N, C-alpha and C positions, 0 to 999 in steps of 0.2 A: 430757370431752365437748366442751368449748370448743376444745381442742387439735385434736380430730378434725375439727371444722367448719372450723377455720382451715386445716388441711392439705388438706381437700377443696376449699376455696375456692382455695387456691394451685394445686392440681393442675388445677382447671377453668380457671383463668386461663392457665396454661402451655399447656394443650391448645388453648385459644382462640387464643393467640398463634401457636402452631405451625400451626394450620389457616389462619389469616389469612396468615401468611408464605408457606405453600405455594400458597395461592390467588393471591397477588400474583405470585409467581415464575412460576407456570404461565401466568397471563394475560400477563405481560410477554414470556415466551418466544414465545407465539403471535403477539403483536403484532410482535415483532422479526422473526420468520420471515416473516410476511406482508410487512412493509416490505422486508426483504431480497429476497424473491421479486419484489416489484414493482420494486425497483432492478435486479435481475438482468434482468428482462424489459425494462426501459428501456435497459439497456446493449445488449441485443440489437437494440433499435430504432435504436441509434446506428451499427450496422454498415453500414447502407445508405449514409447520408451519408459515412461514413468511406471506404468503398470507392469512392464517386464523387468523393472528395477535395473535397467541398464542405461539410464539417462546420464548424459555427460555434458561437459562444457560445449562440445561441438553442436549438441542439439539446441543450444540457446543462441547460436550465432545470428540466425535470421531475426529472431525476436529482439535480440540486443540491438541490432541495427534499426529495426522498426521503431523502437522507443528511445533511441539515443538522445532525442531533444527533450525528453521528459525526465526531469531530475528524479522524481519519486520512482517512476517505473524503472529507470536505469539502476537506481539503488536496489530495488527489489531483484532485478536480474543478477546483480553482483552477489546478493545473498543466495539466490537460487542456485547459482553456479557453485558457491562454496558448499552449500548443503548437499548438492549432488556429488561433489568431490568426497564428502564425508560419508556418502551413502546413507544419508538421513532422509529416506524416501518419503516417509509420512510428512515430514516438515516441508519437503519440496512440494508435496501434493497440496497441503493447505496454503503454502506460499503462492503456488500457481493460482489457486482459487481466489485468494485476496487480490492478486494482480489482475486476474480476469475481471473481477468485480470493479476494481479501480478503473481499468481501461473502458469498461462498458458504461460506468456512471460518472466518472471523473471525480468520485469522492473516495477519500482514503477511509479505510475501516478503522474505527477506534476500538482496539482490542488489546488491552494490556497483557492478557494471558499469552497471546500469540507472540508478542515481543519478548516477554519474559521467558517463554519456552526457548526461543531462539538464543537469548542471552546464555542460558544454561548449556545449550548445545555448542555454541561457539566457545564457551569456557572449557567444556569437555575436550574440545579439539585444539585448544590453545590459540584460537583466533581472537585475541583480546580487543582488537580494533572493532570488529563487528559485534563482539559481545558488549562493548561499551556503548556503541550506537544503539543497540537494542535495549539496553538498560535505560538509557536516556529516553528512548521512545516509550518504554513501558511506564516510566515515571510521569511523562507528559500525558500519556493515555489515561492513567488513573485519574488525574485531575480533570481531564475532559470527560471521562466516563462518569465521574461523580456528578458533574453538571447535568448529565443525561440520565441520571438515576431514575427519574419518573418514567421516561420513555422506555428504558430497559425493563423496568418492572412490568409495565403494561404490555410491552411488545414481545420480549424475549424470555424473561425469567419471572418465576414467582418470587415474592419478596424474600422468602427463606433462602432460595438459591442465590439471589443477588447478594445478600449480605454474607453468605458463606463464601462465595467466590471473591467478593471484595476483601474479606478478611484474609483469605489465602494469599491474594496478590499483595496486600499491604504487609503481611508478615514476611513474605518472601523478600520484598524490597528491604525491610528492616534487617533481615538476616544477611542479605548481600552487603548492606551498609556496614554491618558488623564484621565482614570478612568471610562469611560462609557462602561460597559461590558454587557449591556442588550439591546436587540432589539426585535422587534415584531416577532412572529412566521412566519408571511408572509415574512419578510425580511430574516429570517433564511432559509425558503424554497427557496426563490429567489436565494440567494447566493449559496445554495447547488446544485441547478439545473442548474446554469450557466455553459456553456460549458468550458471545460479545454483544 
C-alpha cells in the first residue's frame, strides 16, 4: 500500500512539473513573439529616416531597447548605429534587412560578402574593432557557406555565379591576411550586393 502511495505521489509530481514546464514555455513564446513583432514594427519605422538619409543613433533607441536581451540582434544594432554615424546608408539598409529577417525567423543569415563589405567600411572609417569582428564573421561564414554550396547553387545562384563569388570572397580574405585592407567603394558595393 505504501509503495502505491509513493508511486502515485511521484506520478503527480512529474505531471505537475510537466504542466509547469509547458506553461512557462508557452508564455515565453508569446512574450518573444510579441517582442519580436514590436521590433519588426520598429524596423519598419526606421525606413522613413533611412530613405531620407537622415537616420541617426536616436532613431535606434527604441529598437535597441526591444532587442537588448538578444546578443546577435544587439550586436547588429551597434553596427547599424556606427554605419549611420558614417552615413553609409546603403549598408544601414541591407543591415536592417538582415536584422529584420533574423528577428522574423530566428535564423542568422550566412553571407560572407555582407560581413566582408562591412569589414572594409569599418576599416575605411578607422573602426578597427568592428572591422575585426566582421572579418572573423566573414571567415566563419565562408566555411559555413561552403557546406551549403549545393543549396546555394540550386536556390540562389547558378554554378558560375557561385564559384565567381566564392573566388572573390576567398581572394579578398587572402589579400586582407597579406595586409591589404582597402578596396574601392565600387568593390565594397559589389561584394555587399552579391547574393547569399
